[in-house]
N, C-alpha and C positions, 0 to 999 in steps of 0.2 A: 461717210454719213450722207444719205440721200436726202432729197428735198422733203420727203414725208417726215423723216425723223427730225429734221431741223424745224419744220413747222410744228410738230408735236412738242418738241422741247421749248420752242418759243411760246406756244399756247400755255404750257404748264408753268413757265416762269411768269407769264402775264396773270394767270389765275392766282398764283401764289402772291404776287405783288398786290393785286386788287383785293384778295382775301385779307391780307395784312392791313391794308388801308381801311377796308370796311370794318374790321375788328377794332381798329384804333378809333374810328369815328363812333362806333357803337359804345365804346367805353366812355368817350367824351360826352356822348348824349346821356348816358346813365349818370355820370358825374354832374352834368348840367341839370338833369331832372332832380337830383338830390338837392342841389343848390336852389333850384326854383321852389321846391317844396318848403325848404327852410325859410326862404324869403317870403313866401306866402304866409307862413306861420307868424313870422316877425311882423309883416304888414297887418295881419289880422290882430295881433296884440297891440300894435301901435294905433291902429284905427279904433280898437276898443278902448284904449287908454284915452285917446282924444275925445271920443264920445263920452266916456265917463267923466272926463274933466269938464266938458261942456255942461253935463247934467249936474255935476257936483260943485258948480261955482259958488253955491251957497254954503260950502263947508266952513266950519269955524276955523279961525286963524291957527295955523300950526298943525291941523289935522292932516294926516297922510292918507291919500287915496289907497284903496285896497289893491289896485292893479300891480303895484310894485312887488308884492309877494309872489304873484303868479309869474312875473317876468323873471325874478331871481331863480325860481324853481326850474323853469324850462331852459333858461340860458344863464347858467351860473357863472360862466367865464366872460360874459359880455363886458362887464365893468372891471374885471381883474387885470392886473399886469400880466404880461406873457409869462414871466417867471413864476408868479404865484399860481396861475392857472396850470402851468406845466407841472409844478410841484404837486398840485392836487391830482392831476392825471397820473403821474408816476406813483404817487402814494396809493391811489386806487388800484393801479395795475399790479403793484407789489413786485415789480421786476423792471429790468431795463427795457427801453423802447427806442426805436429808431425815430428820428426827428419827424419824418413824414407821418408816422403813426400818432405822434404827439400832436402835430398840427391838425390831423384829421379829428382827433378827440376835442381839441380846442374849438374847431369849427362847429362840431356837433353841439358844443356847449355855448354857442353864440358869439365866439370871439371873431372879430372882423379886423383885418389888417389892410391898410391901404398900400401894401407893398406888391411889387410885381413878382417877387420871389419870397413869399412869406416864410418858407422853411429856413431861409437864410436869416430872417429876423428872429425866428425862434431859436435857431442855433446860436446866434450872437447873444441873445438874452441869457441863454443857459450857460454859455461860456463865461459870461461876466458875473454869474451868481455862484457864490461859494457853496450853495446847497446841492449843486449838481456835480456829478463826476462824468467826464467825457471818456467813454470806453473806446473811442476811435470809430471811424466810419459812420459818423453822425448818430451814434448810439449813446444814450445817456441813462443814468440811474441816479437815485438819491444817494448822497454820501452817507446819510444815516442808515441806509439799508445794508451797509457793508459789515454784516455780521460774520461773513465767511473768512475774514482776515484776522490774524492775531495782531497785537499792538505794534509789532515791527513791520506790518504790511505784507506778511507772507500768508499765502492761502492755507487754511486749516484743511487737513485731509481726513 
């Protein structure tokens, strides 16, 4: 192999490496932009709630401000437990899902976890809850959805 071929191979490897790195950071940026948009919506809601509370200080005792309804509609999983929210996600999906997909749906619904590895938190919650069946490889489904098995646990064909 002469010097020209070695240089060409080196340049091709460098291009491949830098292309992979660029694609990685572009994906990270897209994920960050989604999170930024979600945070902006939450901050908008929270600022609106605070402003409403300031204006509504004259409410009668026990009267509930209207902002809570809007918050629950846009972020239904925000105040739910991980297991209850995941149950809702799997029920809506109507099939098994990988834990990363479940976590993505929980985030879209406003669930926030203070964990460095939130998918591990979700996995742990699902493993501890009898409503979920672990299919292996971090894939879960609802136990009640097991209509494809007879009562002895064998698949119906």
